C-alpha positions, -999 to +999 in steps of 0.1 A: +261-893+389+297-881+385+325-906+381+358-902+399+375-891+367+349-864+360+351-851+395+388-848+392+385-830+359+360-806+375+383-799+405+412-793+380+391-769+360+381-750+390+417-748+403+428-736+368+401-710+368+410-698+403+447-698+393+439-676+363+418-653+384+446-650+410+471-642+382+448-617+366+441-601+400+478-600+408+485-583+375+457-558+381+470-551+416+505-545+402+492-521+376+471-503+403+502-499+425+524-487+396+528-449+400+501-448+426+470-427+419+483-414+385+457-417+357+454-451+339+463-435+306+495-420+321+506-454+335+500-471+302+520-444+284+550-448+306+549-486+302+546-481+265+577-459+265+596-487+284+585-513+259+592-491+228+628-481+236+645-515+233+628-520+199+638-485+188+674-492+197+674-522+173+656-504+145+667-468+145+700-469+164+714-454+197+714-417+187+678-416+175+668-437+205+686-412+228+665-384+213+634-405+218+642-409+255+649-372+258+614-365+244+599-391+268+617-376+298+604-341+288+569-357+287+573-368+324+583-333+333+554-318+315+531-342+334+546-335+368+511-327+382+500-362+373+530-379+389+562-364+403+588-370+375+614-387+397+597-421+394+588-423+356+619-403+347+640-425+369+627-456+351+636-441+318+671-432+331+677-467+345+666-482+311+690-458+293+718-473+313+706-509+308+704-503+270+740-491+270+732-456+259+753-444+289+770-461+318+772-457+356+807-442+353+795-414+330+766-407+354+790-406+383+813-382+366+784-359+356+771-360+392+805-351+406+807-323+380+774-310+392+781-315+429+779-278+437+743-277+424+734-308+444+749-292+475+730-260+468+697-279+465+703-301+496+715-274+520+706-239+507+670-247+500+668-264+534+685-235+551+657-212+538+633-232+559+648-218+591+645-183+578+609-184+566+595-165+596+616-134+588+612-138+550+574-142+554+573-111+577+593-090+553+576-100+521+541-096+537+550-060+545+560-054+509+529-070+494+505-054+518+523-021+516+523-017+478+487-012+468+493-007+431+492-040+413+516-029+384+540-013+409+541-045+430+547-067+399+575-045+388+590-044+423+590-082+425+606-086+391+632-059+395+642-068+431+646-105+421+666-095+391+689-074+412+695-101+439+699-128+413+728-109+397+748-111+430+733-142+447+723-176+435+691-175+414+678-208+427+682-197+463+663-164+456+634-183+440+634-209+469+629-180+493+600-167+473+584-201+470+586-205+508+570-172+514+542-176+488+535-210+503+531-193+536+506-169+521+485-197+507+486-217+539+474-186+559+445-181+536+435-218+537+437-219+575+415-188+580+389-201+555+389-235+572+382-217+606+354-196+591+334-217+566+308-190+564+333-163+553+329-147+519+358-168+505+344-186+475+358-206+446+361-175+424+380-157+451+404-186+455+410-187+417+418-150+416+442-155+445+459-183+427+461-162+395+477-134+416+503-158+431+510-174+397+518-140+382+541-131+411+560-164+409+564-161+371+576-125+373+601-136+399+612-167+379+619-145+349+637-120+371+662-147+381+670-153+344+673-117+332+693-107+363+714-139+364+730-134+329+745-100+340+772-113+364+797-141+369+779-155+399+744-150+386+740-185+370+761-217+375+770-219+338+784-184+340+811-196+364+820-223+339+822-199+310+841-173+330+867-198+341+875-209+306+875-173+293+896-161+322+872-134+332+869-121+368+837-105+381+843-071+366+855-084+333+825-107+329+801-078+336+818-055+311+819-082+284+783-092+286+769-057+294+762-046+257+737-075+256+727-083+292+717-047+301+693-042+271+679-077+279+673-067+315+656-035+304+634-054+279+624-079+306+613-051+330+594-033+303+577-065+294+566-069+330+549-035+329+532-042+296+519-076+307+504-062+339+489-032+322+472-051+295+464-082+317+475-107+290+492-142+291+477-149+326+490-118+342+472-088+357+453-105+385+445-083+415+448-098+450+411-102+460+399-078+486+387-107+508+422-124+507+439-090+512+418-085+544+426-120+556+464-115+552+462-080+566+442-091+597+466-120+601+496-097+599+480-073+625+471-102+648+506-117+645+522-084+655+498-078+683+503-113+698+541-115+691+560-124+722+595-111+730+609-145+721+593-144+687+606-109+681+641-120+689+636-150+665+629-124+637+660-105+647+682-135+647+668-148+614+673-113+599+710-115+611+715-149+595+699-135+562+725-107+563+753-132+568+739-152+539+738-123+515+774-112+524+787-147+521+771-153+487+781-119+473+817-124+483+816-161+473+834-172+504+826-208+497+805-230+475+768-219+477+758-253+492+784-250+520+771-216+528+737-231+530+749-257+555+763-228+576+729-211+574+713-243+587+737-245+617+734-208+626+697-205+621+688-238+638+711-230+668+697-195+672+661-206+667+664-233+694+661-263+671+677-292+689+659-324+677+666-345+647+630-348+635+627-310+635+658-307+613+643-334+590+614-311+581+638-287+565+649-312+539+615-323+528+614-298+499+650-300+486+658-337+486+631-349+461+643-322+437+680-331+443+671-367+435+653-356+403+684-336+393+706-367+396+681-386+373+684-356+349+722-361+350+717-396+336+699-381+306+727-355+303+753-383+305+735-401+277+735-370+255+773-367+261+781-404+255+761-405+223+775-371+210+740-360+203+749-323+203+782-323+184+768-322+148+749-290+158+779-274+174+803-282+146+778-268+120+773-236+140+810-229+145+816-234+108+798-201+102+812-166+101+805-131+115+772-120+131+754-151+117+777-174+137+771-153+168+734-155+162+734-193+156+756-200+186+731-180+207+700-197+192+714-232+193+725-227+229+690-217+238+673-246+220+697-272+235+694-257+270+656-258+268+659-297+265+690-303+285+712-288+313+724-252+310+758-260+326+763-290+304+755-271+272+776-241+282+806-264+291+804-282+257+802-250+237+828-230+255+853-260+253+847-263+216+852-226+211+883-226+233+898-255+212+891-234+180+909-204+197+939-226+205+940-240+170+942-204+156+908-206+139+896-174+155+909-143+173+906-136+210+880-109+202+859-134+183+863-159+212+850-133+237+820-124+215+811-161+211+815-166+249+790-138+254+766-155+229+769-187+250+761-168+282+730-153+267+719-184+249+720-206+280+703-179+301+675-163+280+659-186+253+661-214+278+633-198+297+609-212+271+605-245+291+604-252+329+633-277+324+654-250+307+665-233+339+671-250+373+651-222+390+622-228+367+623-265+372+625-261+410+594-238+409+575-262+386+582-293+408+576-275+441+544-279+461+532-244+454+529-251+417+502-276+424+485-254+449+482-224+425+477-247+395+509-237+377+511-265+352+538-271+326+517-257+298+508-226+318+544-219+327+553-221+290+525-198+281+532-172+308+570-173+300+564-169+262+561-131+260+592-127+281+611-152+260+601-135+227+609-099+240+642-107+256+654-132+230+647-107+202+665-079+220+695-102+228+697-113+192+698-077+180+722-066+207+747-093+197+754-071+167+769-045+190+797-069+198+811-069+162 
């Protein structure tokens, strides 16, 4: 028989046990909720990063900790298919501010400096949403009309290169992503309606491989075309402004290097498709081709007069977009907002929730870019690049040109192209003002900065805004375009164009 005291002890023990269970269950629930359905090892790794960084700051100092956080941030980008990098990367960015490695004022200044890019992502990418019917129609005709695989790959790479030289590279790639997503959705819809169709897992994988090749040819095209002109890449505008080059002067200054690089990129495209290496050379499966062809024929047959007029009006807005961007009548993002207004009005969109769908793709990426700017602000505040820059500028002749080019490429691959270009061109300009170099030497080094921030930076998805957009877009997951696969598929292009650019720099001296 239990005494009153023993009964009280038993109740207390049970209450304690239940309390411990509640605490354990609560902790487990928090861990389950953390980063959603991401793998357990990934969650533990991110938490490990957050626990390690304060200790690293005490032991190895702010600069080394800054490089550690950069490496961790790159890890979150590489694992984007496990978890969208906005959340884990954002946690690292917040921690960098709390640890004093940067501050909110520096982040704000960097964000304001990058406002044109944010406007571009917010409005131009969203504007493309209202043009997707026309773009899908036009690109479908091209893909279904060019039967030769090698010719098609070359046409995609060359046309994207050309347009990227005069229009914004990110906008061009956003268009292609929209269209390729449309292809994939058409195929999936038809297969879902006809479960007994010959579409099999092998056919789907071949289709994915075909789309991956097309997307990577296009992504590279934005880089090799973008380095040719003043408006091709955002960093070109920064460099051209400091150098005092207009559109024509910029083209002439960089042409001895940019044109051989463009040729090398296009030749590499042909070689990759011919030999079917590095993930290229996949044919569009006959079953998929037939599905897309039948869909195209059916769409044309059933197209109403109103739908035809929608294509006409969207084509008109596309023409307005090209002219406005080519003439640079306003910031690209503001042109994008005008596209939204024109296309939505002419397409009959008059409800807020329909407008909201257009922003679903761009806003997560714009948010990720702001998180990226925190990392860039940390790099700036901790002067993490300055030792490399000072060491490189202390060299002479062709070797200095080469090292400016290579160091730009390396730093751009782990940071922001515009940020790296701005730091380098400012340092070179200060040396010019101090009489440490001639104007001719300044021009040559400015060309090296253009090529460095544009070509070797292709080595990683985070090295170029267009590559990063492609990697974090929905289509990357659908066609299984992972971080490692992007690096692998870009590698032959990076090697070929980087070597040609390094050799062509000698023509400047």
